[in-house]
N, C-alpha and C positions, 0 to 999 in steps of 0.2 A: 312838790311839793313845800309849804312853807315848815323849814327847818326846826325842829323842834326835839327831845330827845324821846330815843327809845327804847324805852322798858322792857318789854317783849314782843317777839315773832313767833308762830304758833302755825304748826299745821297740824289739821285733824281732817278726819272724816265730814263729812256733808250730812246734815239730817234733814230728816223733814221740817223740823223747828225753825229752822236757817232761813225757813221761805220766804220771809217776807223781807228781810235785812239783805240777802240775797239779790232777789228784784231791785230791790234799790239799787245797790252796786251793779248788778247788771244794766238798768237802764242808764248809770250814771259812765258808765265801762262805752255802750255803744249811740251815747252822742242820745239819748230820751228816742230812739225810737223805737215803736208802740210796736208790742206784740213779739219784742226779740230776746223776751227771758224767756225762762223755762217757768210752766204751768205748774201747781203745789204737785199734782198727780205726776206728773214725769218726774217730778223731784222723789217722790213717793217708791215710784217704778225703778227707778236708776237704783236711789240707796238699798232696795228689797234684792234686786239682782247682782248686783256688782258692788257691792259698798267699798269695798279698796279701791277701786276707780275713780272713786268722786271726792274727792278734796276741795279744802275751802284754808285760805290762808290768813291768817288775822295779826293786825298789829295792835299792840295794848287793849286788847281784845277787838277792835273792829275788823268786820269785816275789809279785806283788801284785796283780795281774787276768788280766781274757784278758778279747776283742771276736771273737766267729768269727759270719762273714757268708757269704751265697749272691750270686750274680749273677742274676733273676729275666728273664722274660716275665711282664710282669707282666698283658698283655692274657689273659695264659690259666691265670691265675688266680682262681678264684674268688672275689666278694666276703667269700661270708658261710666261705672257709676255716677248717681248723685249727694250732696248729702241728704237729701229725701230716703233717699234708698239706704243709707245706710243705717238712719233713726227708725224709719218705718213707722212715721207721726208718733204717738204716744207706747208703742209697743216695743219698741227694741228690739225687733224679733231675730236680730241680725244678732244679737249678743249668744255667743257660744264659749261656756265654759271650761271644752274641751278642746277652745279655738286654736290657734296658734300667732295672732298679730293681737298687741294693744291697738285700737284705735280709738284717736282723739278727738272726741263731736266738738271739745269748746273749751276754750280759756280766756282769761282777761285778768287786767289787773287794772284796779280803780285808777281813774287820773291822776287823784292827790295821792296817790303812793305809788308810781310808776318812777323808774331812777329809780330804786334800792335792790335792783337785778331780783325781784320777786317771783319773774317770768321765769328766772331760769332754777328757781327753787323748785317753781310747779316742775319744769320740766326734769327736774333731777332725780323727783320723789318716782315719776312717770315711769325712769327709767331704772330707779331701785325696782320698781313693781316687775316690772319689765323683767329683769334679769331672775327678780324671786321668784314668778311663774313659772319661768322657763319657755319666756315665748319668745320667736323668732327677731322680734323688734316691735317697732313703733310707726305707725303710719298715721295722716290726716291732711285732710284736702288746705293748704294754704291758701289766702287771699291776696291778690295782688292790687292792695289800695294806691298805688301811685299808676296804676295802671292805664286810667282813663284822659294822663295827660298827654299818654304817650302812642294812642290806641290808632290812630293816623298816621304815623310816624313808623310802629313796630310791631309786628307779630309776637303773638306772646312768647314764642321763644325766643326772638330777636328782643325782648323787653327779661326775658333772664338775663342774658349771658350779659347785657349793659350791665343789669345788676351785679351780676357776679362777678364783672371787671369793676366794680365802684363809678360807672360813669354816670348810674342814676338809683337815687337813693329810695327805698322802698324799706319799710318798716317794721313788715311782717317778716318780708324774706332774708334781708338780713340779719334779726334775733334768730330766725330758726336756723340760717347756715352756721351763725357762731355758735350752735349749739350744737352741730354736729349731725344737722339734718341735712340729708340731699336730695334734689329733684329725680325722681322716676317719671313721670310724665305729664304730660298738659290736659287737664279735663273741662272741656266747652261745656255750660251752662248745668254747671257744681252747685252753686247757692242761688238762687232762685228771686232776682231782685239786687243782688250786690252787683247797682252800677258804677262803681268805683273800680271795682276788676272786670266788668263787662262781662260779668257771669262768668268769667275763667276762675281753674285754681291751679296751684301745684302741686301734685300731690306727691308731698315730704315722707322721707321713711330716715330712723335712725336702725341701724343695725345691732343684735345684741351679740356681741362675740363672745361671751360664756353659753350661749344655746348648746346646749343638747340634745342629739337627737332622742328623742324617746325610742323605747325599746321597741322592738316588734317581734322579740319572742315569743312563742305560743303562751306564753303565762298572762298577753294580754289578749283577751278576750274580747272579739267585737261585739257590739249590741245587734245590729241589723246583719245578717249573716245569706248571702248571695248561693242559692241551689240552680247545679246544672244539671238533671236527670238528662242520661241519651235515653233514647227511646232507639232499641239495635235493630237494625235490617237484617236477619239472616240471610247471608246470602254465598256463592261457592267463593275462596280466596283459591288462589295459586298455593300457598303456602306462607308464611308464618311473617314476610316481610309485608305482602299483601293488605293481612291483616292487621299488621300495626301501622302501615301507614292508614286505615281508616281508623283507628281507635287514635294517632295524633291529629287527624282532622278535626274527632268532634273535641279531642281537648283544647286546641286552637280555639274551634267556637265557642264555645262555652266560659273559655277563659278570656276573651275577647271580650265580652259581657261583665268582666272582672268580677267571675264567679267565685266565691270559696271553695267550693264542690263540685269535681263529675264525678257525678255517677253511671257506672255500668250495673247491665242484670247477668242475672246467674248464667253461667255457660256461654256466654257471648263469644266463646272462644270455640264453638261448637262446629263450627263449619270445619274446621281442621281433622275433623275425624272422615270426613270424606275418605282421606287418601288411604282409609282402614277400613272400610265398609265389608267391605270382603272377610276380617274378619271376624270371630264372633263377641258379642259387646262386649264382655266383659275384659277383653284382650284390647278391643277398640279406645275403652275409657281410659288404658291404664298408656296407651302409647300418645292418647290426648294430655296425659296427664304430663308426659314428657316434655311438654311445651311452658310448663306455668312459671318454673325457676328465671327461664331465661324472659315472657311475656313481663313476668314481677318485677326484674329489674328494668329493661325498658320502661317500664309504668315509671317506675321510682323517675328517671331521669327526667321524663315527661313533667312529671310532677313538681319539681326542681325549674325546670326550663321555661314552664310556664306557670309559674309562681301558683299554683293551684294543688289545695288538696283533692287525692282522688282513691274515692272507694273503689277498687277492681272488680266488683260483682263477684260470683266467684268463676274456683278454675277445679278441675280434680288434683288433687296431690295426692302422692306415695310415698307414707312415712315409716320403715319400718316392716315394706310389705304389705303396709294396709291402706287401703283406700280410701279417700276423706275428701266431699267438700268444703273448700276453703276459702275464704277473700283477702286482701289486706289494704291494708289504711297505710297510700305514698304517702306521709304529711312533703306540703310543701319547702322544710327543711331541711327533708334529705331522710327524716328517720323513717322507721316501718313499723309496722305492725299487723298480727294474724291472727284472722277468724273464723271460727268454724260453724258448719249447719250440727247442730246438737240432735235436730230429729231429722233422719231422712225419710222419704216418703217409699211405700212399700213399693213402687216402681222402681229406687235406684237400690235398693238392696235385693229387691229380683234379681232383675236384670244383670248391674253392673256389680252387687258385690260391696256397695257404698255402706262403708260402715257412719259409727256415730259419731259426733266432736264430743269434746269435754270441755271445753275452753269459752268463758262466757264471762268479758270483762266491759266497760266503759273506757273512751281514750278520751284523754285532753288534747285537743288539738288549739289554736289559733283562737278557732269560730266555735265554740262554745265543745261540751263534753259532750262525746256522741255516744252513741252505741249502734252495732249490726247486726239482723238477725235476716237470715239466707231462706227467703221465702217459704217454706212450711212453716219454719223457727213461728211465725208470724201468729199462727195461729195455736200458738200457746201461752196463753195470757201470764203464765207466772216466769217466763223469761225475763219480758222484757218490765214487770213488775222487781223484778232485782234488777235490774239498769237502772230504773228508774229512782229506786234507795237512793242508787250510788250518784244518783242528783243529775242522771241523762239530761239533755237539753233535745237534740233531734236521734231520731232511730230513724238508720237506713235501712230499707228492704230491699235487698237484688233480687228478683223472683224471673223465672220462667215455667209459661203455664199452656199449656199444649189450648183449652178452650175454656169458654168462658165462664160456665161451671167453678173450672180452679180458676182462672181469675177470681171472680165474685171472691170466693172464699180469703183468698189474699187482701182483696181491696177490703171487704168489708170487717177482718179482724186488724186489718193498718188503722182503719178511722175507728173502731173501738179503741184500741190501744190507744191514739194521742187523748180521747177522754178518759180514761181510764185515768192514765199515767200523766197527764198536764205536760205534755211534750207535743214536738213536732214529729209526723211520721213521714217520710219520700219515701215513695217506691218505683223501682225502674225496671223496667220488662224488654223483652224481645218480641219480634212481630215478625212475620213473613213464613217463608217454609225453607224445606232443607229434604228434598225427596230423593238424594242419594245417600243421608245419613240415619241409619237404624235407630229407631226412638227418641228421635228431634225431628219429626218430619214436619211438623204444623207449631205454631206459635198463637196466643191471642195475648193482648197487651193494652192498656191506658196506663201509662206511668202518672203518678199526681202527686200532691202535697195534699193534707192533713195537717189540720189543727183541732184543738180542742174547741168545744161549741160554747160561748160567753160570750158578752158581750163588746171584747175586745177583738174577737175575730167571727169568720164569715157565719154567718148563722148555720148553715150548713155543715160547716166543718172541710169544705173545700178549698183552699189555699189557690191551689192552679191543677188543672189537668193538660194529657194532650190529645191529640185527636186520637181516636182506637186503632188500632191494625196503621198507622204510619209512620213509618221513620221520620223523624224528628226530635227535636232539642224542644226543653222544657226548663225556662231559667222563673225563677222566685226567689223575692225575697224573706225573711221570715224573721221577727223581732221578736231574741230571747229577753229583752226586759218585760215583755209582755206578759210570758211564762213568769215571771218573778209577782207580777201583781196579782195574775190568778192565783199563782198557791195561795197568797193569803186575802185575796179580795174579791173572789170570784163569786160567783152567784151561788156556785155548789162547788165544795174543794174534795174531788175525790181521793187526794191524796193522805190529804189531816184528818179528813172523819175517818178513814181504815177503822174496823174494829180489832185492832191488835190483841185487844182483852179475849178475843171470842175465834180469832181465825189468824194465821201468820203467814207467810212464803218465807219459808228456808230453803238456803241454799246447803247443797250435802257434797261433801268434797271426795273426790274421789282418793 
């Protein structure tokens, strides 16, 4: 640059109004190569999705250089990606505001302003931005503009070593390494048409030493939640350890698919009653209840070991000599919550002497706010409406039905709960036969995940379902963000349009 007094150096955000000046500067920086500059709609898109990442530097009001960048989720990017993969045409679809790495897509200084360490200023800005956004680091594909002189002598790896040892001068690599960037891999075919580099690039990285891992506690709610439903086969077991081995098998299976929840059916542990089949039914069910505490403790450990929230279905439990039908939420952080069956069926009351529960509440988890209703409870809309008023996102319904008639009642009511409460409903049941357990001889089930019926959801309200009467797992993703949109922009608004001036559902405290 011709020496003259510099009165002002300014770093500012790029705007669409800078386009013509940016185009001219880019052509100068890249030697007048046609199509080397960004189009106006590119600039509009970049400044719209990530304004902080697009900056220009000015000398006495004249645009002297520019740096453009995106935020990406680096785990989703192939190690051997290309420049085209990153920018994806003019859409920049790889930009993720919740990503963990700042990816540089362009940086240049006009020839007449080189030598003023303006590039260092742009890189320093990127580093500060990376720290302020708490990103892991900065990554970009660095060109090797002098490689064409040595490609017949050295491989790209050998060339980089020569540059590192100062045996070969490469202006780009030397500049990047002097700014604390280090090479992590070589990518072939990175930038189409870059003959000087033989289309190779060095993936360069700068590590943010101030990066702190985001909080992963239960307060950080996920948007997309994966459900793992276990359609449990009733079969004889030699004892508790044999049954828990099957439990762990299914927990392992659904956690392998990175499910957030594993859901077991109502009374999945009923096969253990075979040992007490010679007793009267009320005595046999209380003997089964003696296993409940141990099962819950072991499932609690499984939830921690396999990093998954477990809905334990339900089991009989005796409290102060009163028999209840209860279940537990075992969170993957080790915490435990209890829920009760509010409405017992006539058969449960008549045959076993089971009593009605009195606890109803929602539970906060790291994958949304949930509620649990055991089987018959799903047929009473007041319960789920109370849970919906507390902000429930997902309703879990562990069930056990012996006939298709009983199953249809649970299924159809569960689908209604999803529509009227604008939530997801997941039902999980048991299949098969238990000929040696009185009052538990046959089961019928088809587990499923139901959704509201609106444009963002399946038209029939069925997200996924199992094969009827077959032991299997069902893994399905549900998007909690779609529920938020439905509450405000749905074709109908079942929650908002309730006539609270005309009717209401009120909890009566006992």
